[in-house]
N, C-alpha and C positions, 0 to 999 in steps of 0.2 A: 305150561306157562303161560301166565295175564299176560293180555297184552300191554303195553306201553302206550303211556297215554302222552301227547304231544302236544304243542302251543298248536299246530297246523292241521288243523283238521276239518272238517266238512262242518258249515254254520248255515243259519236260516236267513242271513244275507243278502241282499237282494244283488244278484249280478248287475242286472241294469244299473242300476246306484253306481257300484262302484266303477263301471267302466264308464259311465258319464261324468265320475268324477274326474277323470284323468285330465289334467291340465293341457299337457301340450295336443294340441289341434290333430295334427298328424299321428302320433300314438293314440291316440282316442278312436282315430277311425280306421290305424290297423287292428286294434284290438275288437271293435264290431265285426271287422271283417274275419278274424281269427274267431270269433265265437261263432260265425256262420258255418267256416270250415269245419270245425272240430264238432261242432252239431250234427252236421251234416254226416262227418263220417261217423261218428261214432254211435249215433242214435239215440245219444244221452242227453236229457237238459243237465244245462251248465247248472254246479253248485260253486260254490265259496266254499273254499280252505282256507282259514285263516284268513286274515283280513287282507291279502294281496294276488291270490292265485284262482284261477277259474280252471275248476275239476270237472272231469267227465269220466263217469262211473265210478267206480272200487272194487279194490280188491284185498286181499290180506295176505302183506307180505309175511316171508317167515324166514329169519336167519338163521345160520346156523349152530347160533347159541340156543334156539329156543324160541326169542322174541319174536313177538307177532305184533303187526301194527296194519290198522285200517289204512290205507293211501288211495289217492284216484289212479285211473288209468291212464290219462295224459291229459294236458291243461296245459294254461300260458299265463304269464302276467307279465303285464303292460307297465315293466319297471323306467325309471328315468333315462335309464344308459339305452339300454335294450328291451326288445321286446323278446321274451324269454317265454319260450317251448318246450314242453316237458316231454321227452320221450323217453319212457321209464325201463325200457330194457339196454341202453344205452346206443352207441356209433358202433361199435365194434362189426358188427354183422352187413354194417349199410355203405362199406366204401364204395360203391359205385353208386350210389344215389349222393352220398355226401359229395360226390368229385360233381357232379351234377346241380346240387341245389345251388350255388351262388354265393355270394359274398356271407359269409358265417363266421363263429368261432364255436367252441363247444364247452363245455365241463363233462361230469359225469354223466348225466343227464339231460342236462341244461343244451338248450340250442339257441346260441344268442344272435339275432339279427338286429342291426340299427332301425330298418324297416321292409316289410314285407316285400316291396318294390326291389330289394338288394337281389332277392331270390327268385326261382322258379315255383310258381305256387302250385304247379302240376308235380313236380317231383317231393315238394313238402308234403300232399297229398299222398305220394305213394309210401313217403318214408312214415308218416301216420298210420297208416291202412297197416302196414307189413307190422309195425310195433304192435299194433293192436293184436294183429293175430298171433305172433310172437310171446306175447303176454298172456293169453285165454287159452294157448295149449300149454 
């Protein structure tokens, strides 16, 4: 089956320009800190995915229906309400880490934090590292 066309796909837009455009100074600082963390842990150069997501690496997702699409391995987006961190394999395997993380909420693959100081960065790093291992296996 052909790969699906998504609106959110890798672009050539500048990550630095995007992050510098974040109006809230604290959210912008958290975004640049997240950039450092993800870059170090993934060993990948950041790429813009759509207009508002900073992604690292790529993978082909294959659904039971046979549909395939290209997507990032992990990433983040400095949204107005939260810093959204993308943990692509979800959170069900990480109960112990999530219990130690700090103040957060989750969606299917989205970790929402108001600010990085609300969470334990070392636990976040463990979570990202474990997620990347699981995705690559």
